[in-house]
Residue, then its C-alpha position, 0 to 999 in steps of 0.5 A: m290267428p296262426q302265425q306264419g310257419s304253422s304246421a300244414g295239415t291239408d294238401a294245397g288247393h284241395d277241398a278241406g274237410g268240414g268242421a263240426g257242422g271290427g276291430a272285428g268284434s261287431g257282428s259276432e252275434g251272427a249265425p252260429a259257426e256250425h252254419i257258416r260255410v267258408v272257403v280259404a284261399d292263400d298261396h302259402p300252404m302252412w298259413r292256409d292250412a292253419v287258418a282252415r284248421d282254426l276255422a274247423d276247430a271253432g265249428f265253421e265248415v271249411v268246404a274248400t281251400a285254394d292256392d291261387g286266384r283262379s282256383a279261389l274263383a272256381r271253388t267259390r262259384a262251385t260251392v257258394p260258401d257264406v264267406l270267402v277268406v282270401d289273401l290279397n296277393l294270389p298268383g293267377l288272379s289277385g284277391a281284388e280280381v277275385c272279388a270283382a269276378l265274383a261280384a260280376a257273376e252275382v255270387p252272393t258269397r261275402i268276402l273277407i280279405l286276410s292280408a299281410s299288407g295294410d297298404h291304404q291303396d290295397v285296402l281301397e282296391a279290395v273294398k271297391a272290388g267288392a270285399l266286405g272287410y279287410l283284416v291284416k294277418s297280425a290279427g289275433r285268432e279270436e279277432f279273426l273268428a269274430a271277423v268271419r262271423a261278422t262277415a257272414a252276417g253281412e257286417p263290414v269288418f276292418t282292422a282298426g283305423l281302416a274303416g276311417l280310411v275307406l270313408g275318407e276316400f269316398r268323401r274325397v270322391k264326393a268333394a271332387g265333384r264326381a257325385n250327382p246333386t242330392r236326390p231323394v231315394p223314393e224307394l226307401t223310407d226315411r229310416e232306411t235312408e238314415i240307416l243306409k248313410y250309416v252302413a255306407t260309412g262302414m259301421g256295424y249293425k250293433e254300432i248303428a243300433a246303439t246310435l239310433f237307439l234301435s235293436h240289433r235285429t231291427v237294424q238287420n231287418h232294415v238293411q235287408n229291406i234296403f238290399g231288397k228294394l234297391q236290388m243290391h247284394n253288398r255294402v260296396e254297392l250301397v256305398r256307390f249308390a249313396m255317393e251317386r245320390g249325393l247323400d251326406l254320409a254320417d260320421p261314425p261315433g268316436p271311440 
């Protein structure tokens, strides 16, 4: 990852030139970088341009950059990239508000928050708004690039320790009695219901595959079937569905 203060290369808020074309490791087997289109939104010009340059150098196609929340929303809706990499603290609209607006508009872009803040409330707000992952800016360059690939593949990405935080919050909500009594999920097979429980904990496809002794591709296919049957588009919707059905979320494996 670039450090704050890296040299800037493109004008703030204008379209950036395209490239050649958790931790964050799970999901690095996603689509090749040259097939992944990205929008980068950050109000610090040097940081934004350095991130865009790192992505382009790695073969991603950076289709646009933005310097505030409204621009991030408008450019993401206009270009519909695979991934939006967005800072949490943006002028105009916050990163969480951008997530919520894109979800409301049913834009299929997957969102990775890249923030200096590791505050628990910030993380929970972003995930509840629709972010697929959350990475702090102290992450290394390779960790960041792997996170973008994982996000493009639809896998949750969190800085170490944050996945457990998200799972703990949803369990706290359930314990407080906000979930309905357990009901079956007739739309899904037993295997799909099992995988749904793991996805809702924030586990990546490779972790689920190893836990259930399935192939990575088989798990991906099951998740796509789940999305299709439930007419949902992201992991946050799946988590809410699991909680509303009173499903007991599976424990992620230990280190």
